[in-house]
Structure formats: C-alpha cells, structure tokens
VEXDREN-2710 file (C-alpha; in Angstrom, 1 decimal):
% VEXDREN-2710
k/r/px/py/pz
1/MET/22.5/44.9/-4.8
2/PRO/25.1/47.2/-6.3
3/GLU/26.9/49.1/-3.6
4/ASP/27.0/52.3/-5.7
5/ASN/23.2/52.2/-6.2
6/PRO/21.3/52.0/-2.9
7/ARG/18.0/52.5/-4.7
8/ASP/18.5/49.6/-7.1
9/GLY/15.1/48.5/-8.4
10/LEU/13.7/52.0/-8.5
11/ALA/13.3/54.1/-11.6
12/TRP/11.1/57.0/-12.7
13/SER/8.5/57.3/-15.4
14/GLU/9.2/60.0/-17.9
15/ALA/5.7/59.7/-19.4
16/SER/4.1/61.9/-16.8
17/PHE/4.4/65.5/-15.6
18/TRP/4.9/64.2/-12.1
19/ASP/7.7/62.0/-10.8
20/ILE/6.1/58.6/-10.7
21/PRO/8.3/55.7/-9.3
22/ILE/8.4/52.5/-11.3
23/TRP/9.8/49.0/-10.5
24/THR/12.7/48.0/-12.7
25/ARG/12.1/44.4/-11.6
26/GLU/9.1/42.6/-10.1
27/PRO/9.2/40.8/-6.8
28/GLN/8.9/37.1/-7.4
29/LEU/6.1/35.2/-5.6
30/SER/8.4/32.3/-5.1
31/ALA/10.8/34.6/-3.2
32/VAL/8.0/36.0/-1.1
33/GLU/7.0/32.4/-0.2
34/THR/10.5/31.5/0.7
35/VAL/10.8/34.4/3.1
36/CYS/7.4/33.7/4.7
37/ARG/8.1/30.0/5.2
38/ARG/11.4/30.9/6.9
39/VAL/10.0/33.7/9.1
40/LEU/6.7/31.9/10.0
41/ALA/8.5/28.5/10.4
42/ILE/6.0/26.8/8.1
43/ASP/6.6/23.1/7.7
44/PRO/7.9/22.2/4.2
45/LYS/5.0/19.7/4.0
46/ASP/2.4/22.4/4.6
47/SER/1.0/24.7/1.9
48/CYS/1.9/28.4/1.7
49/THR/0.0/30.4/-1.0
50/VAL/1.1/33.8/-2.1
51/THR/-1.1/36.0/-4.2
52/SER/-1.1/39.7/-5.2
53/PHE/-3.3/41.7/-2.9
54/ASP/-2.9/45.4/-3.7
55/SER/-0.3/48.0/-4.7
56/GLY/0.5/51.6/-3.9
57/THR/2.9/54.2/-5.1
58/TRP/5.9/52.7/-3.2
59/ASN/4.7/49.2/-2.3
60/LYS/3.3/45.9/-3.5
61/LEU/1.1/43.9/-1.1
62/TYR/0.8/40.1/-1.1
63/LEU/-1.7/37.9/0.7
64/VAL/0.0/35.0/2.4
65/GLU/-2.1/32.0/3.4
66/SER/-0.8/29.1/5.4
67/PRO/-1.6/27.0/8.5
68/ALA/-0.1/29.9/10.4
69/GLY/-3.0/32.1/9.2
70/ARG/-3.5/34.9/6.7
71/VAL/-1.0/37.7/6.8
72/LEU/0.2/40.5/4.4
73/MET/3.7/40.9/3.0
74/ARG/4.4/44.5/2.1
75/VAL/7.3/44.8/-0.3
76/SER/8.7/48.3/-0.7
77/LEU/10.8/50.2/-3.3
78/PRO/14.0/51.5/-1.9
79/ALA/12.6/55.1/-1.8
80/ASP/14.7/56.0/1.3
81/PRO/16.9/52.9/1.8
82/LYS/17.0/51.4/5.3
83/GLN/15.1/54.4/6.7
84/LYS/11.5/54.1/5.4
85/VAL/10.8/50.5/6.3
86/LEU/12.6/50.7/9.7
87/GLY/10.7/53.9/10.5
88/GLU/7.3/52.4/9.6
89/ALA/8.0/49.2/11.6
90/THR/9.1/51.2/14.6
91/THR/6.1/53.5/14.4
92/LEU/3.6/50.7/14.1
93/ARG/5.1/48.8/17.1
94/TRP/5.1/52.0/19.3
95/ILE/1.4/52.7/18.4
96/ARG/0.4/49.2/19.4
97/ASP/2.3/49.4/22.6
98/ALA/1.3/52.9/23.7
99/THR/-2.3/53.3/22.4
100/ASP/-5.5/51.6/21.4
101/VAL/-5.3/52.8/17.8
102/PRO/-6.0/49.7/15.6
103/VAL/-2.9/49.2/13.5
104/PRO/-1.4/46.0/12.0
105/ASP/0.9/44.0/14.2
106/VAL/4.4/43.8/12.7
107/ILE/5.5/40.2/12.6
108/ALA/8.9/40.8/11.1
109/PHE/10.7/43.1/8.7
110/ASP/13.9/43.5/6.7
111/ASP/15.1/47.1/6.1
112/SER/17.7/45.9/3.6
113/GLN/17.7/44.4/0.1
114/ASP/19.9/41.6/1.1
115/ASN/17.2/38.9/1.1
116/GLU/15.5/36.5/-1.3
117/ILE/13.0/39.1/-2.5
118/THR/15.8/41.7/-3.1
119/PHE/13.6/44.4/-1.8
120/GLU/12.9/45.8/1.7
121/TRP/9.8/44.2/3.3
122/ILE/7.4/44.1/6.3
123/LEU/5.4/41.1/7.2
124/MET/2.3/42.2/9.1
125/GLU/-1.2/41.3/10.3
126/LEU/-4.1/41.3/7.9
127/MET/-6.6/43.7/9.5
128/PRO/-10.4/43.0/9.3
129/GLY/-12.9/45.3/7.6
130/ILE/-13.4/47.1/4.3
131/PRO/-12.2/50.6/3.3
132/ALA/-14.5/53.3/4.6
133/SER/-14.4/54.8/1.1
134/LYS/-16.5/51.8/-0.1
135/ALA/-18.9/51.9/2.8
136/TRP/-19.4/55.7/3.0
137/ARG/-22.3/56.2/0.7
138/LYS/-24.4/53.5/2.5
139/MET/-23.7/54.9/5.9
140/SER/-26.3/57.0/7.6
141/MET/-25.4/60.5/8.9
142/SER/-25.6/59.1/12.4
143/ASP/-23.1/56.4/11.5
144/LYS/-20.9/59.0/9.9
145/LYS/-20.9/61.1/13.1
146/SER/-20.0/58.0/15.1
147/PHE/-17.2/57.2/12.6
148/VAL/-15.8/60.8/12.9
149/GLU/-15.9/60.6/16.7
150/GLN/-14.0/57.3/16.7
151/VAL/-11.3/58.8/14.5
152/ALA/-11.1/61.8/16.9
153/GLN/-10.8/59.5/19.8
154/PHE/-7.9/57.7/18.2
155/GLN/-6.3/61.0/17.2
156/ALA/-6.6/62.4/20.6
157/GLN/-5.1/59.3/22.2
158/LEU/-2.2/59.3/19.7
159/PHE/-1.4/63.0/20.3
160/GLN/-1.7/62.6/24.1
161/GLN/0.5/59.5/24.3
162/SER/3.0/61.1/22.0
163/SER/3.4/64.1/24.3
164/GLU/3.0/62.3/27.7
165/VAL/4.4/58.8/27.2
166/GLY/6.7/59.3/24.2
167/GLN/7.6/62.8/25.3
168/PHE/8.7/63.3/21.7
169/ARG/10.9/66.3/20.9
170/SER/12.2/67.2/17.5
171/ILE/10.7/66.6/14.1
172/GLY/11.4/63.3/12.5
173/THR/10.4/59.7/11.9
174/LEU/10.5/57.3/14.9
175/TYR/13.4/55.0/15.3
176/PRO/14.7/52.8/18.1
177/ASP/16.6/54.8/20.7
178/GLN/20.2/53.7/20.1
179/HIS/21.4/55.5/23.2
180/SER/19.3/53.3/25.4
181/PRO/20.9/50.2/27.0
182/GLU/18.0/48.2/25.4
183/PRO/17.0/50.0/22.2
184/ALA/14.5/47.3/21.2
185/THR/12.3/47.9/24.2
186/ALA/13.0/51.6/24.9
187/THR/10.6/54.4/23.7
188/PRO/11.7/55.3/20.2
189/LYS/12.9/58.8/19.3
190/PRO/12.4/61.1/16.3
191/GLY/15.3/60.7/13.8
192/HIS/15.9/60.9/10.1
193/PHE/12.8/62.5/8.4
194/VAL/11.0/60.2/5.9
195/ASP/8.7/62.0/3.6
196/ASN/7.6/61.7/-0.1
197/SER/8.9/65.2/-0.8
198/PHE/12.3/64.4/0.6
199/PHE/13.0/61.2/-1.4
200/SER/11.4/62.1/-4.8
201/LYS/13.5/61.9/-8.0
202/ASP/15.0/65.3/-7.8
203/HIS/15.3/65.7/-4.1
204/PHE/16.9/62.5/-2.8
205/SER/20.5/63.6/-3.8
206/CYS/20.2/67.1/-2.5
207/GLN/22.8/68.0/0.2
208/ILE/20.7/69.0/3.1
209/PRO/20.2/68.0/6.8
210/ARG/17.8/65.0/6.9
211/GLY/16.7/65.3/10.5
212/PRO/15.9/65.1/13.3
213/TYR/15.0/68.8/13.2
214/ARG/14.9/70.6/16.6
215/SER/12.4/73.1/15.3
216/CYS/10.2/74.1/12.4
217/HIS/12.8/76.7/11.6
218/GLU/15.4/73.9/10.9
219/TRP/12.8/71.7/9.1
220/PHE/11.6/74.3/6.7
221/ASP/15.1/75.8/6.1
222/ALA/16.2/72.3/5.0
223/TYR/13.1/71.8/2.9
224/LEU/13.5/75.1/1.1
225/GLU/17.2/74.6/0.6
226/MET/16.3/71.3/-1.1
227/ILE/13.9/73.1/-3.4
228/ILE/16.5/75.7/-4.3
229/GLN/19.1/73.0/-5.1
230/ALA/16.6/71.0/-7.2
231/GLN/15.4/74.0/-9.2
232/THR/19.0/75.2/-9.7
233/GLU/19.7/71.8/-11.3
234/LYS/16.6/72.1/-13.5
235/MET/17.7/75.5/-14.6
236/ARG/21.1/74.1/-15.6
237/ILE/19.4/71.4/-17.7
238/ALA/17.0/73.8/-19.3
239/GLN/19.8/76.1/-20.3
240/GLU/21.7/73.2/-21.9
241/GLU/18.6/72.1/-23.8
242/GLU/17.6/75.7/-24.6
243/ASP/14.2/75.2/-23.2
244/GLU/13.0/78.7/-22.3
245/ASP/9.7/77.5/-20.8
246/ASP/11.3/75.1/-18.4
247/LEU/14.0/77.7/-17.5
248/ASP/11.4/80.3/-16.7
249/GLU/9.4/77.9/-14.5
250/ALA/12.4/76.7/-12.6
251/GLU/13.6/80.3/-12.0
252/ALA/10.1/81.2/-10.7
253/CYS/10.1/78.2/-8.4
254/ARG/13.5/78.9/-7.1
255/ALA/12.8/82.5/-6.5
256/LEU/9.7/81.7/-4.4
257/ALA/11.7/79.2/-2.4
258/GLN/14.3/81.8/-1.7
259/LYS/11.7/84.3/-0.7
260/LEU/10.0/81.9/1.7
261/LYS/13.3/80.9/3.2
262/THR/14.0/84.6/4.0
263/ALA/10.5/84.7/5.6
264/ILE/11.0/81.7/7.9
265/PRO/12.0/83.8/11.0
266/ILE/8.8/85.7/10.8
267/PHE/6.8/82.5/11.5
268/PHE/9.4/80.3/13.3
269/PRO/12.2/81.7/15.5
270/PRO/15.6/80.0/15.3
271/PRO/16.1/77.3/18.0
272/LEU/18.3/77.9/20.9
273/HIS/21.4/75.8/21.4
274/GLY/21.1/72.6/23.4
275/GLY/18.8/69.5/23.2
276/GLU/16.4/70.9/25.9
277/SER/15.3/73.5/23.3
278/ALA/14.0/71.0/20.9
279/GLU/10.3/71.5/20.0
280/GLN/7.6/69.3/21.5
281/THR/6.0/67.1/18.8
282/VAL/3.3/64.5/18.3
283/LEU/2.9/61.7/15.8
284/VAL/0.8/62.9/12.9
285/HIS/-0.7/60.7/10.2
286/ASN/-0.4/62.7/7.0
287/ASP/-3.1/60.9/4.9
288/LEU/-6.2/60.0/7.0
289/ALA/-8.3/59.5/3.8
290/LEU/-11.3/57.2/3.8
291/HIS/-9.4/54.5/1.8
292/ASN/-6.8/54.3/4.7
293/ILE/-9.5/53.6/7.3
294/LEU/-11.2/50.2/7.6
295/VAL/-14.6/49.7/9.0
296/ASP/-16.8/46.7/9.9
297/ARG/-19.0/45.7/7.0
298/ASP/-22.2/45.9/9.0
299/SER/-21.5/49.0/11.2
300/ALA/-19.5/52.2/11.4
301/LYS/-17.0/50.7/13.8
302/VAL/-13.4/51.5/12.8
303/THR/-11.4/48.3/12.6
304/ALA/-8.0/49.6/11.4
305/ILE/-6.1/52.7/10.4
306/LEU/-3.5/52.0/7.7
307/ASP/-0.6/53.6/5.7
308/TRP/1.9/54.7/8.4
309/GLU/4.9/54.5/6.0
310/CYS/5.7/58.3/6.0
311/VAL/4.4/59.3/9.4
312/SER/6.6/61.4/11.6
313/ALA/6.6/63.4/14.8
314/LYS/5.6/66.9/13.9
315/PRO/4.7/70.1/15.7
316/LEU/1.5/70.5/17.7
317/TRP/0.0/73.1/15.3
318/LEU/0.2/70.7/12.4
319/ALA/-1.8/68.2/14.4
320/THR/-4.7/70.6/14.4
321/LYS/-5.5/70.1/10.8
322/VAL/-8.7/68.1/10.3
323/PRO/-8.2/64.6/8.7
324/GLU/-8.0/64.4/4.9
325/PHE/-11.4/62.9/4.6
326/LEU/-13.0/66.1/6.2
327/ARG/-11.3/68.6/4.0
328/GLY/-13.6/69.9/1.3
329/GLU/-13.1/72.4/-1.5
330/GLU/-15.8/74.6/0.0
331/ASP/-18.4/74.9/2.8
332/ARG/-21.8/73.7/1.7
333/ASP/-24.5/74.4/4.3
334/GLU/-27.5/73.1/2.3
335/GLU/-28.0/69.5/1.5
336/PRO/-28.0/69.0/-2.3
337/GLN/-31.4/68.0/-3.6
338/ARG/-30.9/64.7/-5.4
339/SER/-33.9/65.3/-7.8
340/ILE/-32.4/68.3/-9.5
341/TYR/-29.2/66.6/-10.6
342/ALA/-28.8/64.9/-13.9
343/ASP/-28.7/61.2/-14.3
344/ALA/-25.4/59.5/-14.6
345/SER/-23.9/58.8/-18.0
346/GLU/-21.7/55.9/-19.0
347/ASP/-18.7/58.2/-18.5
348/ASP/-19.8/58.9/-14.9
349/GLU/-20.0/55.2/-14.2
350/GLU/-16.5/54.6/-15.6
351/GLU/-14.8/57.5/-13.8
352/ASP/-16.1/56.8/-10.2
353/ASN/-13.7/54.1/-9.2
354/GLY/-16.3/51.4/-9.2
355/LEU/-18.6/53.0/-6.6
356/ASP/-22.3/52.8/-7.2
357/ASN/-23.5/56.1/-8.5
358/GLU/-27.1/55.1/-7.9
359/GLY/-28.0/56.7/-11.2
360/LYS/-26.8/60.2/-10.4
361/ASN/-23.9/62.1/-12.0
362/GLY/-20.6/62.8/-10.3
363/LEU/-21.5/66.4/-9.4
364/TYR/-24.2/65.3/-7.1
365/TRP/-21.8/63.1/-5.1
366/ILE/-19.2/65.9/-5.0
367/HIS/-21.7/68.3/-3.6
368/LEU/-23.1/65.8/-1.2
369/MET/-19.6/65.0/0.2
370/GLU/-18.9/68.8/0.6
371/TYR/-22.2/69.1/2.5
372/GLU/-21.3/66.1/4.8
373/GLN/-17.8/67.4/5.4
374/THR/-19.2/70.8/6.4
375/GLN/-21.6/69.1/8.9
376/LEU/-18.9/66.7/10.2
377/ARG/-16.0/69.0/10.7
378/PRO/-17.6/70.6/13.9
379/VAL/-18.2/67.1/15.2
380/TYR/-14.5/66.3/14.9
381/THR/-13.3/69.6/16.4
382/ALA/-15.7/69.4/19.3
383/LYS/-14.6/65.8/20.2
384/MET/-10.9/66.7/19.9
385/LYS/-11.3/69.7/22.2
386/GLU/-13.2/67.5/24.7
387/LEU/-10.7/64.7/24.7
388/TRP/-7.5/66.7/24.4
389/PRO/-7.9/70.3/25.4
390/GLN/-4.3/71.1/24.3
391/TRP/-5.6/70.5/20.7
392/GLY/-7.9/73.5/20.9
393/LYS/-5.1/75.7/22.3
394/ALA/-2.7/74.8/19.5
395/ALA/-5.3/75.5/16.9
396/SER/-5.5/79.2/17.9
397/SER/-3.1/80.4/15.2
398/HIS/-3.4/80.0/11.5
399/ARG/-0.1/81.6/10.5
400/GLU/1.9/78.4/10.7
401/LEU/-0.6/76.6/8.6
402/ASP/-0.5/79.3/6.0
403/PHE/3.3/79.0/5.7
404/TYR/3.1/75.2/5.5
405/GLU/0.6/75.5/2.7
406/ALA/2.7/78.0/0.9
407/LEU/5.6/75.5/0.8
408/GLY/3.4/73.1/-1.2
409/TRP/3.2/75.7/-4.1
410/CYS/7.0/76.0/-4.5
411/GLU/7.3/73.5/-7.3
412/SER/3.7/73.5/-8.6
413/GLY/4.2/76.0/-11.5
414/TRP/0.7/77.3/-10.6
415/LYS/-0.2/80.2/-8.5
416/ILE/3.5/80.8/-7.8
417/GLN/3.2/84.5/-8.3
418/ARG/0.2/84.8/-5.9
419/VAL/2.1/83.0/-3.2
420/ALA/5.1/85.2/-3.9
421/ASN/2.9/88.3/-3.5
422/TRP/1.7/86.9/-0.2
423/ALA/5.3/86.4/1.0
424/ASP/6.1/90.0/0.0
425/ALA/3.1/91.2/2.0
426/VAL/4.2/89.2/5.0
427/MET/7.8/90.6/4.9
428/ASN/6.4/94.2/4.5
429/HIS/3.9/93.7/7.2
430/THR/4.0/96.3/10.0
431/GLU/2.9/96.0/13.6
432/GLY/-0.7/96.9/14.1
433/GLU/-1.8/95.9/10.6
434/GLU/-3.8/92.8/9.9
435/PHE/-1.5/89.9/9.2
436/PRO/-1.8/88.8/5.5
437/GLN/-3.8/85.6/5.0
438/LEU/-2.6/83.3/2.2
439/GLU/-6.2/82.4/1.2
440/ASP/-6.8/86.1/0.2
441/TYR/-4.0/85.8/-2.3
442/LEU/-4.7/82.4/-3.6
443/SER/-8.4/83.1/-4.3
444/ALA/-9.2/84.8/-7.6
445/PRO/-12.1/87.3/-7.7
446/ARG/-15.1/85.0/-7.2
447/VAL/-17.5/85.0/-10.1
448/GLN/-20.6/82.9/-9.5
449/PRO/-20.4/80.2/-12.2
450/LYS/-23.5/79.0/-14.1
451/ILE/-23.6/75.3/-13.6
452/SER/-26.1/73.1/-15.4
453/ILE/-27.0/70.2/-13.1
END
C-alpha cells in the first residue's frame, strides 16, 4: 500500500449526485482463502471454499466453508483507515461480553492493508436467520409486537450496560483502553469518531478534531466546521469553473452551517474543563432497519442484530429516537382497506426488491407499513420505559433532536432556507415565548392531495 495514500483501493463515482464509494481493485477469492486457512488453521489437505455472499456500501462479504464450519469474511474499503475496522471489532466484542444482544462473534480481524487481501477485514460468525425485511409481510400483528418488544429489550440492555458497566463518557467509537495495564481485556473507551459523514469524499481531509468529544457542543462544533471547510472548497472549485449554480448552492450550505454553529450554545453549553465533565453516553445503533435484524424463519424470534460498523457512544437524548424501522412518513391510525387499492403492475413487481406484492400496488404496502409503525411505536416506547426508566426521562426534550435533524440539511441543497429561518427564529427567541419547532418550518402548508388508488 502506498504510504502517501492510506485510502488506497478507494475511489468515488462521479456518475451520481451523491458521493458513492467504488473499489479500484477487487479482493481476490484466493487471497481470502489464504487468510482464512491461516487464521482458522485449516489443514492443507482439507477443502476451503470461498464464495461471494453479499455486499454493502463499504464492504464485501464472503462465505467461507471448511471443516472448521461456515463463517463470514467481511472485507472493507479503507474508509477510515485503521479506525473503522478496529472500532467495529471492539464494539462487537464488548457487546457479546457485556450483554445478551445477539451479535456475531469476531474470530479475528486485521485493521491494516498489510495482508494477502490488501484490504482491512473481519472474520466473524455466520448468524442464523433471515432478514426481518423478508419476513415482515407474513408476520401477524401479534408477532410484530413481539418482535418490537424483543428489540426494545436488547436496546434497553445495551443502554443500561453502556451507562452502568461501560460507564461510557464522551462521544466516540469504542476502542481498547490503551491506558489500562491489560487493554485487550479492559472495558473499551470512546475514542476517534467513526461515521459516514466524517469520512465521505469531501470530509475526510478536513482539518477538524476527530474525537472523542467531551460533549455535544464539541461534537457539533467539529461537524459544522467540517461542513464549512468542505463547502468553502466547493465554492473555490465552482468559481474556477464559473459554475454559478454550484457556487450559489455551496454558499447557501456554508451560510446555514455557520448559522447553526453560532446557535450551538443555545442547545448545548460548552463543556467545563477536566475529564470529569465529559458527557455520559450510551452505545447507539444508527441503522436499526429491518434488513439489519435477523429472525427465525418460523417465528418472530430475533436471532441477530447486524451492521455495527459505524456505531458509537452517543448522548442519552439521541438514544431516545425510535429504531429506523418504526419511523414513518406520517401517522396512520386507520388500517388501509386492501380492496380499494389498485392491483400491482409489472413496474410495481420490479421496483419492490423482490418482495411478494400479493397482487397489490406499492401504495398499499406503503400505507400498511405506516399504519403498522403507528401501532407499534407505542409498544416500543412503553417497553423501553418499563425496562429502562432513564430512557423516558431523557426523552422529555425535543430541542436536541431538532438541532440534530437540522444538521442533516446542511448539505442537502433542499429546504436549506427553511432550516435557516428556523435557526433565525431560535436565535431571536425570547424567554416566555414558545420555543421554535423545526417541523413547523420544514412543513409546507398542507394541501390534501387527491390520490387515485
């Protein structure tokens, strides 16, 4: 690996509006086999079969079958070299040691590219079950409630163990405690913050603190400074290319980031000096979608929770968000009547990721999911409050969540002015007035659409 390019093997597609990572070279199956034979101590006379299993934005998964059993090799792009893989392995091992949350056992890993595969990798247990996204439509509402309560049980345990056993303070990804006499067996500590937004194409080279952050104030100050630097560079390029549209958009994005940076103290006071002032945090899975949760084929039993690669210790108020699979576009209190929806067309079948539409168009399934999410969110919140009362107390304020959501609009190019108007209202807010709600500014005047179903 060239010393001057720690992200060797990673490039970016220019065919999309978004920054999409691409592999400049493919991991070789023979190299994966070589590593697995060495790590698993497979006899040269025994077979070892490696086949492609799945792929994600930053990873390629390979199924490895040998007399030692069936395991997964996860090969990763150098998104955040030496940090992302080490953080994920550390996180998985701590979860297995401290909780009953079903996550893969990490057999071995290499957080460098100095190996036969020439990429970072993790060798892990192959977990049983199928993605809940494939089982969901066949599950009864009773099974879905059971599924939601199981997820809540795992979440409550994860949060409780984070605060009581891990005693995590500061915001950051978990790493071995290098100050301990025995780092490998000591409770890990939050450190360098690993996150998609921090290692994207335009953000990785920005000169900002990378964690751990003692407080939300430090975290969001670093994040917004990163946005400001990235948009300043985009403005420079747009000026050179005389692209007025790109220049206007970059200026608007930077202006919003600067405005939100000024508003940080309204939401998050600066931290006091000294390590004892660091904020209490808990481990928060940032993508609890149905495809990242495995269930038993014949029941609603959760068999695994996957995708811990960018999971970090974060503040308690952020842990109060409901999981991704329970977040709907709108509340729907009445169950949609299947008979009034149009039948599925050929296009509906092709666009639904291979799921069985059972002859109904996509709108029916969208509305049904919104109805189910509306019914299931109270199940989740009730279970969380029962199992971890601190969760209910942390959920009392929505101001922090508003600010967190506003950050996500900084580089969107859409609704930027509405978020800027909200930020202005926040900074002009006076004591005794109702505090501005972001949703009031994001929502356009609602006109009831005429939908033909």
